[in-house]
C-alpha positions in Angstrom: 22.2 21.8 15.5 20.7 24.2 13.0 17.3 25.7 13.4 15.3 27.7 10.9 16.0 31.4 10.9 13.8 34.4 10.0 11.7 34.2 6.9 13.7 35.0 3.7 12.8 38.3 1.9 10.5 38.2 -1.1 12.1 37.0 -4.3 11.8 38.9 -7.6 9.0 37.7 -9.9 9.9 35.1 -12.5 8.6 34.2 -15.9 5.2 32.4 -15.9 5.4 28.6 -16.2 3.3 28.7 -19.4 5.7 31.0 -21.1 8.7 28.8 -20.2 6.9 25.7 -21.6 5.9 27.6 -24.8 9.5 28.8 -25.3 10.8 25.2 -24.7 8.4 23.6 -27.2 8.8 26.3 -29.8 12.6 26.1 -29.6 12.5 22.3 -29.8 10.3 22.4 -32.9 12.3 25.1 -34.6 15.6 23.3 -33.9 14.2 20.0 -35.2 13.0 21.8 -38.3 16.4 23.3 -38.9 18.1 19.9 -38.3 15.7 18.1 -40.6 16.2 20.6 -43.4 20.0 20.4 -43.1 19.9 16.6 -43.2 17.4 16.3 -46.0 18.1 19.3 -48.3 21.5 20.5 -47.3 22.6 23.9 -45.9 20.2 26.8 -46.4 19.8 30.2 -44.9 16.5 29.1 -43.2 18.0 26.0 -41.7 21.2 27.7 -40.5 19.0 30.3 -38.7 16.4 27.9 -37.4 18.8 25.4 -35.7 20.8 27.9 -33.5 17.6 29.9 -32.8 15.8 26.9 -31.6 18.6 25.7 -29.5 18.8 29.2 -28.0 15.1 29.2 -27.1 15.4 25.8 -25.4 18.4 26.9 -23.4 16.7 30.2 -22.4 13.6 28.3 -21.3 15.7 25.9 -19.2 17.5 28.7 -17.5 14.3 30.5 -16.7 12.8 27.3 -15.3 15.8 26.6 -13.1 15.8 30.2 -11.8 12.1 30.0 -11.0 12.5 26.6 -9.3 15.5 27.8 -7.3 13.4 30.5 -5.7 10.5 28.2 -4.9 12.0 25.0 -3.7 15.1 23.1 -2.6 16.1 19.8 -4.1 18.8 17.3 -3.2 19.6 14.6 -5.6 20.5 10.9 -5.2 23.9 9.5 -6.0 24.7 9.0 -9.7 22.3 6.6 -11.4 23.7 5.3 -14.7 20.5 3.3 -15.4 18.4 6.5 -15.2 20.8 8.4 -17.5 20.6 5.5 -20.0 16.8 5.5 -20.0 16.7 9.3 -20.5 19.1 9.6 -23.4 18.4 6.1 -24.7 14.7 6.9 -24.9 15.3 10.1 -26.8 17.8 8.3 -29.2 15.2 5.5 -29.6 12.6 8.0 -30.7 14.9 9.6 -33.2 16.0 6.1 -34.5 12.4 4.9 -34.9 11.4 8.1 -36.6 14.3 8.0 -39.0 13.6 4.3 -39.7 10.0 4.9 -40.6 10.5 8.2 -42.3 8.3 10.4 -39.9 11.1 12.0 -37.9 10.9 15.4 -39.6 7.1 15.3 -40.3 4.8 17.3 -38.2 3.5 14.2 -36.4 7.0 13.1 -35.6 8.0 16.5 -34.3 4.9 16.6 -32.1 5.6 13.1 -30.7 9.2 13.9 -29.8 8.3 17.3 -28.3 5.6 15.6 -26.2 7.7 12.6 -25.2 10.9 14.5 -24.2 9.3 16.5 -21.2 7.8 13.2 -20.0 11.3 11.5 -20.0 12.8 14.5 -18.3 10.1 14.6 -15.6 10.6 10.9 -14.9 14.4 11.4 -14.7 14.0 14.3 -12.3 11.6 12.3 -10.0 14.0 9.3 -10.0 17.0 11.4 -9.1 15.2 13.5 -6.4 16.2 12.4 -2.9 14.6 15.4 -1.1 12.5 18.3 -2.2 11.2 21.1 0.0 8.5 23.5 -1.3 5.3 25.2 -0.2 3.3 21.9 0.0 5.8 20.2 2.3 8.6 17.8 1.9 9.0 14.9 -0.6 11.6 12.5 0.7 12.5 9.3 -1.2 9.4 9.8 -3.3 7.0 10.0 -0.3 5.1 13.3 0.0 5.0 14.6 3.6 2.8 17.7 4.4 4.2 20.3 6.7 1.6 19.4 9.4 3.1 15.9 9.7 6.8 16.9 9.7 8.6 17.3 13.0 12.2 17.8 11.8 14.7 17.1 9.0 17.9 15.4 10.1 21.0 15.4 7.8 24.4 13.9 8.3 27.4 16.3 8.2 27.7 17.6 4.6 31.3 18.6 5.2 32.4 15.0 5.6 32.4 14.5 1.8 30.5 11.3 2.3 27.0 10.5 0.9 24.5 12.5 3.0 21.9 10.6 5.0 18.7 12.6 5.2 15.8 11.7 7.5 12.4 13.1 8.1 11.0 12.6 11.6 7.2 12.6 11.4 4.4 13.0 13.9 2.2 10.2 12.7 4.4 7.5 11.3 7.9 6.0 11.2 10.8 8.2 10.0 11.7 8.2 6.3 15.3 8.1 5.2 17.2 8.6 2.0 20.7 9.1 0.8 21.8 12.1 -1.3 25.1 12.9 -3.0 27.3 15.5 -1.3 28.1 17.3 -4.6 25.7 20.3 -4.8 24.1 19.8 -1.4 23.5 23.2 0.1 22.6 23.1 3.8 22.1 26.9 4.0 19.5 26.8 1.2 17.8 23.8 2.7 17.5 25.6 6.0 16.3 28.8 4.3 13.6 27.0 2.3 12.3 25.2 5.4 12.2 28.6 7.1 10.4 30.1 4.1 7.7 27.4 3.7 7.5 25.5 6.9 6.0 26.1 10.4 8.3 27.7 12.9 8.7 24.5 15.0 10.1 22.5 12.1 13.9 22.2 12.5 16.8 21.2 10.4 19.2 19.2 12.5 22.8 18.2 11.6 24.3 15.1 13.0 27.7 13.6 12.7 28.7 11.6 9.6 27.4 8.0 9.4 
């Protein structure tokens, strides 16, 4: 059985969320402009600079976001979901295909539509893949938000078994909630530390045998 330990030390400040979103959108637009110029007018200095610069901005924004989230929450993901992957990338490909078909892919309106739709698809995919999330507001397990005041303990099957991990939330006011997470990337120490950081002292993380 594992119980939460002492609170974790303060983490270094991270980039504001607004800055990360601005970097992502700016990078996406710049990369789309560079790609559109390459496809419509051929190689040019501006296009060859814009495309890698935009991709670099997007990559930097994603890294900053992941670093910030890693310090503020713990997230365990469900087993592989091919249908969700298909919807995510199929949706993006569909936007590009429709834009190319009707000729607005590289127009301002088309760029705005794609930039607006892509984060929506990513957010949907992230929610669908999330088995468990622990943050300052409480626990979200199997899509059900549970405030800290209603949580008694989190029970997980042995992550060292290599089998899918069964996670349960025992609650004060209702029946337990259970979900299955993939063992790859599951970090019991980080889960315990995040519960210790955000949760009341009487909320425990309990490890049981494999199921």
